[in-house]
N, C-alpha and C positions, 0 to 999 in steps of 0.2 A: 399795448404790451411789447416788448423788445422780442427780436427775432430769436433770441435764445428762450425765452421764455415760452413763446409760440411751439419751438420745437421739443421743448421738454413737456409743454402740455400735450402735444401730439403723441410722443412717446408714452407718456403716462397713461392717455386715453386707451392706446393699443393695449399696453401691459395690464391695466385693470381689467378691460374686457376679457384678456386671454385667461388671467387668473381666476376671473368669475366663471367663465366657461369651463376651463379646464380641472381647477384644483379647488374650488370651493364646492364643499360637499352639502352644505346648508340648503334645504329644499325650498326655503323660503325665498332663495334669490334667483332661483331657476326663471329663464324666459325674461331676464333684465337685459335692457340695451344702454351701451354707455353712449350717450349722445355728445357730451362734451366735457373738457376740464378745464377749469380755470385755475392758473396758478398764481399766486401771488409774487411779486417781484423778487422778494429775498428768498422765495421757494421754501416758506415755512408753512404754508398751508395750500391745499388745493380742494376745489370744489368740483366734486364730481356729478353732472347733472345725468341723470338716468329715466328711463321710461319702462315701462312694463308693457310687453307684448301681449295683448292676449286676443285669441282668435274669435272669441264670441262676444266681442263688444269691449266697451271701455271700462277699465278696473274700477271697482268702488273704493271708498276711502280706507274699508277694512283690509282690503288686499294691499293696498299703497303702505299702509301703516305696518303691516305683517312684514312686506319687502324690506322697509325702512329699518325696521329692528333688525332684520337678518344681515342687512348692510352694515348697520352701526356695529353688530357684533363680530362681523367679519373684518372690519377695517384694520385692524392691528395686524391679523394675519395677511390681509393684502398688502400691507405697508412694508411688512418683513419680507414679502416674496418680490415687490418691487424694488426694495433695497439691494436683494441679491442679484436681481437680473439687469438693472440700470446702473450705470457708473456715474452715480451722483454723490456730491461732497454731503449735500442734507438731502433727506427724502422727507417730503412734505406731508404733514399730517393730513389724512383724508377726511372730507366731510361730504355725506352725501346727500343730493337733494332732488326730489321729483321733478322731472321737466315736463309739462302737460303739452309740450309742441307737437308731438306727433298725434295726440287724440284731437287738439284744436285744428291741426291740418286736416284730418279726417272729416271733422264737422264742418270745415269750410268748404271741402270737396264735395260733400254732400249737398250742401247749400248751392253750390255753383252748378252741381247736376240738375237739382230741381229747378234752377232758373233756366238752364239749357232746355229742359222738357218743357217749361212753360213757354218759353220763346218758340219752340218747335211746334207746339199746339195751337200757339196764336197765328203764327205763318200759316199752318194748315187750314184753320179758319178763314184767315184771311183771303186765302187761294181759292177756297170754297165759295166764299162770298163775291168773289170776283168772277168765277164761273159762272154763279148763278146770275149775276147782273150782267153778263155779256149779252146774251140773246136781247133781253130788255132795252140794252144800249143799242143794239144793232137794228133793232125795230125802230126805235126813236129816231136813230140817223136816217133810216129808209123812208120814214114818215116826213122828216124835215126835208130831204130831197123832193119828195113828192110835193109837197107843200110850194117849195120854191120853184119846181117846173110848172106848176099850176099857176102861180102869180104871174109867171113869163108869158103864159098862152093866153 
């Protein structure tokens, strides 16, 4: 993308997020986070990547479909609001796509935390094994020294 389309994509992302947050009254599109906007070089179309913030876990497919329907029904309203607020010769048509990257990032973090806990447990077990075997090692070393001294005499 060119510098101009990057700048316009950033402005569109901010404006779409603002309109969704402040002006759209459809209950289906609440708690939507606008993650990215990809703009065509000729500014005819823009793909808005969004995610759904759910405090109680990941959204199911029915929730995603419901939000997509709400976003599609509000897309012409959002486009009109963007046309009024941004000084563009052509306001792109908006297409909304669910972006699962936040959910996938959360799943990745959970896996990494499980690995870290498993590593800590393994290190703790190893430390316990080392502590348990230390007296036996010391006794063996003392015995070896005694055997060496006995053979010298």
